Structures are given as C-alpha cells and as structure tokens.
C-alpha positions in Angstrom: 69.9 98.3 76.7 69.1 95.6 79.2 70.8 96.0 82.5 72.5 93.2 84.4 72.2 91.9 88.0 75.9 91.2 88.1 77.8 93.1 90.8 80.9 90.9 90.6 82.6 93.0 87.8 82.1 96.1 89.9 83.7 94.5 92.9 86.6 93.1 90.8 87.5 96.3 89.1 87.1 98.5 92.2 89.2 96.2 94.4 91.9 95.8 91.8 92.2 99.5 91.1 92.1 100.4 94.8 94.6 97.8 95.9 96.8 98.8 93.0 96.8 102.4 94.4 97.5 101.6 98.1 101.0 100.1 97.8 101.9 102.7 95.1 101.1 105.5 97.6 103.0 103.8 100.4 106.1 103.3 98.2 105.8 106.8 96.7 105.8 108.3 100.2 108.7 106.1 101.3 110.8 107.1 98.3 110.1 110.8 98.7 110.9 110.7 102.4 114.1 108.7 101.6 115.2 111.4 99.2 114.4 114.1 101.7 116.3 112.5 104.6 119.3 111.5 102.5 119.3 114.7 100.4 119.8 112.7 97.2 117.7 111.2 94.5 116.3 107.7 94.9 117.9 105.6 92.1 115.8 102.7 91.0 118.3 100.2 89.9 118.2 96.4 90.4 121.9 96.4 91.2 121.7 99.1 94.0 120.2 98.3 97.4 118.6 101.1 99.4 118.4 98.8 102.5 121.3 99.1 104.9 121.7 96.1 107.3 124.9 97.3 109.1 123.7 98.9 112.4 126.9 100.9 112.8 126.5 102.6 109.4 125.0 106.1 109.6 122.9 105.2 106.7 121.2 102.6 108.9 120.0 105.3 111.3 118.7 107.4 108.4 116.9 104.3 107.1 115.1 103.8 110.4 114.2 107.5 110.4 112.6 107.0 107.0 110.7 104.0 108.3 109.4 106.1 111.3 108.4 109.1 109.2 106.7 107.0 106.6 104.7 105.2 109.3 103.6 108.5 110.9 102.7 109.9 107.5 100.5 106.9 106.8 98.9 107.2 110.2 98.0 110.9 109.5 96.7 110.0 106.0 94.4 107.3 107.3 93.0 109.6 110.0 92.3 112.5 107.6 89.4 110.7 105.8 88.0 108.9 108.8 85.2 111.2 110.1 83.6 112.0 106.7 83.8 108.3 105.7 82.0 107.3 108.9 79.1 109.6 108.3 78.7 108.9 104.6 79.0 105.1 105.2 76.2 105.3 107.8 73.9 107.4 105.5 74.5 105.9 102.1 74.1 102.2 102.9 71.0 102.8 105.1 69.6 105.0 102.3 69.9 102.0 99.9 67.2 100.1 101.8 64.5 102.3 100.3 66.2 104.2 97.4 68.4 101.6 95.7 71.9 100.1 96.2 73.6 101.8 93.3 74.3 105.1 95.0 76.3 103.3 97.7 78.6 101.9 95.0 78.5 104.8 92.5 79.7 107.6 94.8 82.7 105.7 96.2 83.7 104.8 92.7 83.6 108.5 91.7 85.6 109.4 94.8 88.2 106.8 94.0 88.4 108.1 90.5 89.0 111.7 91.7 91.5 110.5 94.4 93.6 108.4 91.9 93.6 111.3 89.5 95.0 113.5 92.2 97.7 110.9 92.8 98.5 110.9 89.0 98.8 114.7 89.0 101.0 114.7 92.1 103.4 112.2 90.5 103.4 113.9 87.0 104.0 117.4 88.3 106.1 116.4 91.4 103.7 118.1 93.8 103.9 118.1 97.6 103.1 114.9 99.5 100.4 116.8 101.5 98.0 116.7 98.5 97.5 113.0 99.5 95.4 114.5 102.4 93.1 116.2 99.8 92.8 112.9 98.0 91.9 111.1 101.3 89.3 113.8 102.2 87.6 113.6 98.8 87.5 109.8 99.0 86.0 110.0 102.6 83.3 112.5 101.6 82.2 110.3 98.7 82.0 107.1 100.7 85.3 105.4 100.7 86.0 101.6 100.5 83.8 100.7 103.4 80.7 102.3 101.9 81.3 100.6 98.6 81.6 97.2 100.3 78.4 97.9 102.3 76.5 98.6 99.1 77.9 95.5 97.4 77.1 93.1 100.2 73.6 94.5 100.6 73.2 94.0 96.8 74.4 90.4 97.1 72.1 89.7 100.0 69.1 91.0 98.0 69.7 88.3 95.4 69.9 85.4 97.8 66.9 83.3 98.8 68.3 80.9 101.4 71.0 80.7 104.0 73.5 78.6 102.1 73.3 80.7 99.0 73.8 83.8 101.1 76.9 82.4 102.8 78.5 81.2 99.5 77.6 84.5 97.7 79.1 86.6 100.4 82.2 84.4 100.5 82.4 84.7 96.7 82.3 88.5 97.0 85.1 88.4 99.6 87.1 86.1 97.4 86.8 88.5 94.4 88.0 91.3 96.7 91.0 89.2 97.8 91.8 88.1 94.2 91.6 91.7 93.0 93.9 92.7 95.8 96.4 89.9 95.2 96.6 90.5 91.4 97.0 94.2 92.0 99.7 93.6 94.5 101.5 91.3 92.1 101.2 93.7 89.2 102.0 96.9 91.1 105.7 96.1 91.3 105.9 95.5 87.6 103.8 98.5 86.8 106.0 100.6 89.0 109.3 99.2 87.5 108.2 99.4 83.9 105.9 102.5 83.9 106.7 104.4 87.0 104.3 106.0 89.5 102.7 108.4 87.0 101.3 105.9 84.6 100.6 103.4 87.2 98.3 105.9 88.9 96.8 106.6 85.5 95.9 103.0 85.0 94.1 103.0 88.4 92.1 106.1 87.3 91.1 104.5 84.0 89.8 101.4 85.8 87.7 103.5 88.2 86.3 105.4 85.3 85.3 102.2 83.6 83.7 101.0 86.8 81.7 104.2 87.2 80.4 103.8 83.6 79.4 100.2 84.3 77.5 101.1 87.5 75.6 103.9 85.8 74.7 102.3 82.5 74.9 98.5 82.9 74.1 97.6 86.5 70.4 97.0 87.4 69.3 98.0 90.9 67.8 95.3 93.2 65.6 97.9 94.9 62.9 99.3 92.6 62.1 102.9 93.3 58.9 104.6 92.2 58.8 108.1 90.8 57.2 109.4 94.0 60.1 108.0 96.0 62.6 109.7 93.7 61.2 113.1 94.7 62.9 115.4 97.1 63.8 113.7 100.4 61.3 114.8 103.1 62.3 115.6 106.6 61.0 112.4 108.1 62.8 110.3 105.4 66.0 112.3 106.2 65.7 111.3 109.8 65.3 107.7 108.9 68.7 107.8 107.2 70.2 108.4 110.7 67.8 106.2 112.7 68.1 103.2 110.4 70.7 101.4 112.4 69.0 102.4 115.7 65.7 101.0 114.5 67.5 97.8 113.4 68.5 97.0 117.0 65.2 98.4 118.5 63.0 96.1 116.3 65.0 93.0 117.1 64.3 90.6 119.9 66.6 90.7 123.0 68.2 87.3 121.9 68.8 88.5 118.3 70.1 91.8 119.6 72.6 90.1 121.8 73.7 87.8 119.0 74.2 90.7 116.6 76.2 92.7 119.2 78.5 89.7 119.9 79.0 89.0 116.2 79.7 92.7 115.4 82.3 92.7 118.3 84.0 89.5 117.0 84.0 90.8 113.4 85.5 94.1 114.3 88.1 92.8 116.8 89.3 90.3 114.2 89.2 93.1 111.5 91.3 95.3 113.9 94.0 92.6 114.4 94.0 91.4 110.8 94.2 94.9 109.2 96.8 96.0 111.7 99.1 93.1 111.1 98.7 93.2 107.3 99.3 97.0 107.2 102.8 96.6 108.5 103.9 93.9 106.0 105.1 96.3 103.3 107.2 98.5 105.7 108.5 95.3 107.4 109.5 93.8 104.1 111.2 97.0 102.9 113.4 97.0 106.1 116.3 94.9 107.0 116.9 92.0 107.2 114.5 91.2 104.3 115.2 94.3 102.2 112.6 93.4 99.5 112.3 95.4 96.3 109.0 96.4 94.6 108.7 93.1 92.7 109.2 90.9 95.8 106.6 93.0 97.6 104.3 92.5 94.7 104.8 88.7 94.9 104.3 88.7 98.6 101.0 90.5 98.2 100.0 88.1 95.4 100.6 85.1 97.5 98.1 86.6 100.0 95.6 85.9 97.2 95.9 82.2 98.0 94.4 83.0 101.4 91.2 84.5 99.8 90.9 81.7 97.2 91.5 78.9 99.8 89.2 80.7 102.3 86.4 80.7 99.7 87.0 77.0 99.0 87.1 76.4 102.8 83.8 78.1 103.3 82.3 76.2 100.3 83.4 72.8 101.7 83.2 73.4 105.5 79.6 74.7 105.3 78.6 71.2 104.2 79.8 69.6 107.5 80.6 72.3 110.1 78.6 75.0 111.8 79.4 78.6 111.1 81.1 79.2 114.4 83.6 76.4 113.9 84.5 77.8 110.5 85.2 81.2 112.1 87.4 79.6 114.8 89.5 77.7 112.1 90.0 81.0 110.3 91.2 82.8 113.4 93.6 80.1 114.3 95.0 80.2 110.7 95.6 83.9 111.2 97.2 83.6 114.6 99.7 80.9 113.4 100.7 82.8 110.3 101.2 86.2 112.0 103.3 84.6 114.8 105.6 83.1 112.2 105.9 86.5 110.4 107.1 88.0 113.7 110.2 85.8 113.6 110.8 85.7 109.8 114.3 86.9 108.9 114.6 85.4 105.4 112.7 85.8 102.1 111.8 82.1 102.1 110.3 82.2 105.6 108.3 85.3 104.8 106.8 83.7 101.7 105.9 80.6 103.7 104.0 82.8 106.1 101.3 83.0 103.5 100.7 79.3 103.6 99.7 79.4 107.2 97.3 82.2 106.3 95.4 80.0 103.8 92.1 80.1 105.8 92.6 83.4 107.6 89.9 85.2 105.5 87.1 82.8 106.3 85.8 84.7 109.4 84.8 87.8 107.5 82.2 86.3 105.1 80.9 83.8 107.7 80.3 86.5 110.3 78.7 88.8 107.7 76.4 86.0 106.7 75.6 85.1 110.3 74.5 88.7 110.9 72.6 88.9 107.7 70.6 85.8 108.5 69.1 87.4 111.7 68.0 90.6 109.9 64.9 90.9 107.7 65.3 91.8 104.0 64.0 95.3 104.5 66.8 96.1 106.9 69.8 94.5 105.1 71.1 98.0 104.2 70.9 99.2 107.8 72.8 96.2 108.9 75.6 96.6 106.3 75.6 100.3 107.0 76.4 99.5 110.6 79.0 97.0 109.6 80.5 99.5 107.0 80.6 102.3 109.5 82.3 100.2 112.2 84.6 98.7 109.6 85.7 102.1 108.5 86.3 103.3 112.1 88.0 100.1 113.3 90.1 99.8 110.2 91.4 103.3 110.4 92.0 103.1 114.1 93.9 99.8 113.6 96.1 101.4 110.9 96.8 104.5 113.0 97.5 102.6 116.2 99.8 100.0 114.7 101.7 102.5 112.5 102.4 104.4 115.7 103.4 101.2 117.5 105.6 100.1 114.6 107.3 103.5 114.5 108.0 103.2 118.2 109.3 99.6 118.1 111.0 99.3 114.7 114.4 100.1 116.2 114.5 97.4 118.9 112.1 94.7 117.5 110.1 95.2 114.2 108.1 92.0 114.7 106.5 93.2 117.9 103.4 94.4 116.0 102.8 90.9 114.6 102.9 89.4 118.1 100.5 92.0 119.4 98.1 91.3 116.5 98.2 87.6 117.3 97.4 88.3 121.0 94.5 90.6 120.1 93.0 87.8 117.9 92.4 85.8 121.0 89.6 88.2 121.8 87.3 87.5 118.8 88.2 83.8 119.2 86.9 83.9 122.8 83.8 85.9 121.7 82.8 83.2 119.2 83.2 80.6 121.9 80.8 82.6 124.0 78.3 82.6 121.1 78.6 78.8 121.0 78.2 78.6 124.8 75.0 80.6 124.9 73.4 78.4 122.3 74.0 79.8 118.8 73.2 77.4 116.0 73.3 78.0 112.2 69.5 78.0 111.8 68.2 78.9 115.3 68.0 82.6 114.8 67.2 83.0 111.1 64.1 85.2 110.4 61.6 83.2 108.3 58.8 84.3 106.2 55.3 83.4 107.5 54.9 80.7 104.9 58.2 79.2 105.7 57.6 79.3 109.4 54.5 77.2 109.1 56.3 74.5 107.2 59.5 74.4 109.1 59.2 72.2 112.2 61.8 72.5 114.9 63.1 75.8 113.6 62.3 78.9 115.7 61.9 82.2 113.9 63.3 85.5 115.4 60.8 87.3 117.6 
C-alpha cells in the first residue's frame, strides 16, 4: 500500500482526542472531590445547581474548598509526568533527524492510548483518583504532547522548500491543533451529558488507537533510513541524541545563536502566560458568579477555536504585508486585551465576548516557530524542535503548577487575579520581540541558504 506524506490527519485526531480528555479529567476530579467534601452524590441534573453564590451559606465555603483541592490535585498531576517527558522529548525529536520522524509521533500516540484507557477503567470501575498519576507517568515516559508536536513540526518543516511555505504550513498545523481542541471542547460537554465519563473516555481511546494505526501503516517518513542505520544504536550515536541540541547552538554563528536564544525566550514566556491563563478558565467558569455547566464550558472552549482559525487567517494575510515580528506583537496584544477582560468578567455574555478579543492570540506561536526554523539547517530541524518541545513541556508544566497554586491561594478574595498576572507576564515576550527588532532582525536576514541559492540571491546574507 502506498504511504502518504500527510501528517494533518495525525495532528487532527491526536489533538481532538487529547483535548477531549483534558476537560473530562478536570471535571471528573472536580465531581469526585465535590462528593467527598459534601459527603453526598453529585447529581447531574439541569434543574439543580452545584454552584453556591451566597457567601454566608456553609455550602459556599465547601465549594471554595473543592476549588482549592481540585487546583492542587491538577498541580500535582501535571508535575508527575514532567521529568520523564522532558528527557523523552529531548531524545526522541533529536533522534528523528537521522532515524525518521515517525517514532516521535508514534510513541506519544501509544502513550495517549494507554493513558486514556486507564481513565476509562477508572471511571468504569470507580477506582481511586490517584490512578491518574499512573496515567500521567505512562504518558510522560512515552513522549507526551510536546514530543508529538515536536515530531509533527519537524515533519512539516521537512516538506517545505521556502520561507513563506514554512510559515503557512506551521501556522496551518497550529490551526488544526486549535480546531481539534475547540471541537473537542464543544463536544466534551455533550459527550459527558449524554454518555457519561466512561464512554467519553472510551471514545478518546478509540481515536488514539486509530491514530496509532494510521502512523504505522499509512504515514510515510520524510527521513529515509538505510538498513545499516536501522541496526543497533552505537555508543557514539547514543551520545548524539543528548548532544544534538548542544551541537545546534555550537555550530551556529554568534548572531544566529543570539537570535535563537531571544526567540526561544519570547516563545516560552508567551507560552507560560498563555497556558497559565487558559488553564484557569474551566475552574473560573465553574465557580461563582458564572456557575457554568458542562455544556457552557464546552461552548466556551469551542469559541476559543475562533482564535486559532482567525490566527491562521491573520498569519496568511499579514505575512503578505508585515514582518514576522510585527505579527507576533499583534498576537501578544490580542492576548493581553482578552485576558484582562476575563479578569473582570462576571456574566456569561462578557465571558463569551472575551474570546473575540483573543482572535489573534495564537499567532505568535507559529510565527516564532517559523522564525527559529528559518535560521537552522535542514539537518538540524529535529534538534531545534527537540529543544522547543523540551522547553515547551517544562514551561507548560511549570505554568500550570504555579498558576494552579496561585489560583488556589487567591480564589477566595479575587478569582481574576491570575488573569491579570498572566497579562502582566505577557509584557516580557512583547519587550523581547521589540529587542529583536532593535538589534536588526529582518524576515530574511538570517535565513540559511543553500550554496546555489546564495550565489543567486543579491542583498541577502546567509547565516555564518
């Protein structure tokens, strides 16, 4: 059977199944803790509210306790899979430069399949919540979400032949991830209401199974590996797996190295504030005064899809008339304005309108990925995306842990504090991009060219 060079189905299925699982786990933990604190069953009825808004009512105090305990549980869960995912992300995506990209996508898919199957078993047999830690550890040891994305973006970069195509392709991949997440968020509430936790987790498991089969039998690798390369990994090759990122920086010129470091810093600082602010949305919406149910939470998540779709359209249009750095700045400003509005949202209508201000908030991610990819040779794309994936996993987990702790400490006196803090932190990547502009970054100034292209391109300097 002829294999395909189409990674988009892999990205779509994995992101949908993963983002379907995330809110289910969060709400499953919330309901179990609610039952434990209140010593009664959680009754899922449209006519019964589990959100108390009267501060003098003892139920209100218990409700805040559930919020705090759920936040701390989420923090511990995120931390449990951090270390293994960091190591595996660094190794697998660097490994893909010489041994193929499929492993960096296959192992995380298998890990997600096992993890979602554990969640299914927990719900079906009413097992202890602490089995979520086993699920997190297995996912971490098999690569996690960051490793999967690193492999996918490396795969996409291999298929691109010029800078504009690379920018659009990476933005398209980001949009697919966002669409998958939005559709999963929208459907999760209906799945939960109609099917319950057990069969919703089963659907996620089946999707990960289909994805694994597609990667194994239908996806063609962009890196061709000879039989000799498929033999047992020798000691020197094993060392290269760990030295790949180090050699990436060592072989770059001082100017390119500075650019990559600044772009990595801007990318991860914006990722920190973006993930941190977004992670609090579900708990914030479950709490008073919004008191959303699972369907409204699903609709809120689905509206976030507009941000990814409009961000892709923004990248597609803005790249025709604006430099990369200006597009990043527009995206950061979109995020700051939306998250500040969320901090003061007290009605359902206002919280839904927050998503309109976030329309271009996802643009910085594909643009910064593309900017970094342009200054790295084709043979080191995997090392670059391994570095990005490793830092992405570390920063993402730290942001979730820190903001869940901050939210737990501030939810009683001001739940919107975390949103204001996320907006303030976003000023740091904004300033970093301004520094990039001040020291002379241009879209094409630092792109590595092939020798043939270098001889024909006047006025364009190649990376040393």
